[in-house]
C-alpha angles and dihedrals in degrees: 000000000000116000119175115144141054140214108259113230117201109237140137108252125219095145128003126212112227120218088260092057094252115136114236118190112239117231118262115255113273139211122284102271092197083072101034124015095172099091118037090178097058113127132222134181108273127054119247117257123248120268093194138283124341118216136208090252094055095082092056091049091048090051091050093050092046088061093050106037119098104187139061096314098052104129093007104082112121135172087263093055089046089055091052092049089048091053090055096044094047093050090052092048092048088061091054094245127146129262089256090066089054091049091053092049095045091047090053092051091048089058098040100045110351087254098307132131094232119188098180104103091219094155104051105291097333118137143160136036093321099031091242116186126233091266088070095061146292122324090250092053095046090051091052105092094210094048093044093049092048090050090051092047091050088057092045092053089058091058110099115242093000089156093064109022119098111281093239092054092054092048091051093046089060099038103037089209126186085228105053095163094063097076105061094053089059095045095094091056090044088058093048094050096042091045092054090056103032098085120186108263115244123233119264123293117252138200137255143159136232113225110209093190092064100020089237136135114221104201125189116223122210091260091055095255125134129249117190123202121182110214135146138012142246114327097013122139122217130243132169135195145122098286099176100036094243137087124355128344116272137202136257143165136225113223109209093192092064101020089237135136115219105199124190118223123210091261091054095255125132133253111192118200125180111214135144137013141246114327097012121142120219129238135166137204149130099279100170104034094249125132099268130059122231140199136259142167137225113220110211093196092062101019088234132141115216108198121196126225122218091255092056098256127119111275098182141352110205126182108216135146138015142250113313095018123135118223122238134173137197149127096279098178099036092246138099125336125354121267136204136253144159136232113224109208093191092064100020089236135137113221104200125191114223124211092261091053095256125134129248116190120200122181113215136147136015139255114319097014121140120220129241133168134200148135093269097175100033093241098127113259117077121240137200137261143165135219113220109211093196092062100019088234132141115216107198120197125225121220091259092054096257126123109273098180141354112205127182108216135145138017143249113312095018123135117222123238135172138201148125099282096170121077117275115273 
């Protein structure tokens, strides 16, 4: 399960809470770089707006880029600027466009604002990542990184031969800047930054079952063939995720008797993680946006999720759900870290927690169904599905609510699982 991007919430930033709960000071607002590129650290009156979450790994990526960049931003990349570049790249990817489109957009933002979501209207009424004027849209829209990037991309797609023309020419064709020569000199850095964030998309997730009677996972490959993995013992409960941050997803079990996760690495070796207590139900996901997934539990007695950080501490404690619910997890909006949810058998509804804490309710399934989630069509956001024990069929939901696939897999007594079993594309 590949999770890379996050929903971008419009908010003025003075401090930003990382996924780990650590407060990271946001950068002060800086001078309009469409006017003066010479000093990326110059300060103006109003703080820059958020571009989305910043993660523990962003500082390391910023340090790496600072050593490799050659233009204006060499030495000036920060977790905040990484978050703004990520907002641009993820919006481009969500539209199914190539990495080159992301390079063009990132290059433009380097020139216009040094990758900042600037509200200060220093150049007439221009604001946001691309210093778009009021004729582009409302202030609120232009300060929304996703909206602003989509508006830029719409303009880019109207530029003839944008796929092959020099990057700087395409930027200028969209922006109509008084300084047309400034874009091309930043294109190499635009490519380095976009390339660091524009990860190859994995293939689609697939389905499988865990068979308690034989302690085996029966995993379905993309070609419909079967892969069997023996793992676990009597009473274990299945989980699956990308435990080591590389290659395909793998399997694991949660052992209620010892409150331990036994996670299988790609080489067949064991990772043992103690987490939870009596009665807990296991889940897994990428809680902090880093390369590897981690584990968590849902505690029915308190209706709380306890999500584990990579260092073994508690990342988040989230109250969600009610008696009789079944926990699920996934990247519901196609952005950033995974989030939690529950499936309510009594109403056949998924209650999904969005990144801003709001609720999304999706009706799916019928009496007796078991929930699954996955990126079934490899488009980015994960979607929902159910496994119907009476027919041994998975019913996988498309983004528009229609039935994407109906797959017969498993047998009586099996427990459904999902993941990207094949190697990453």
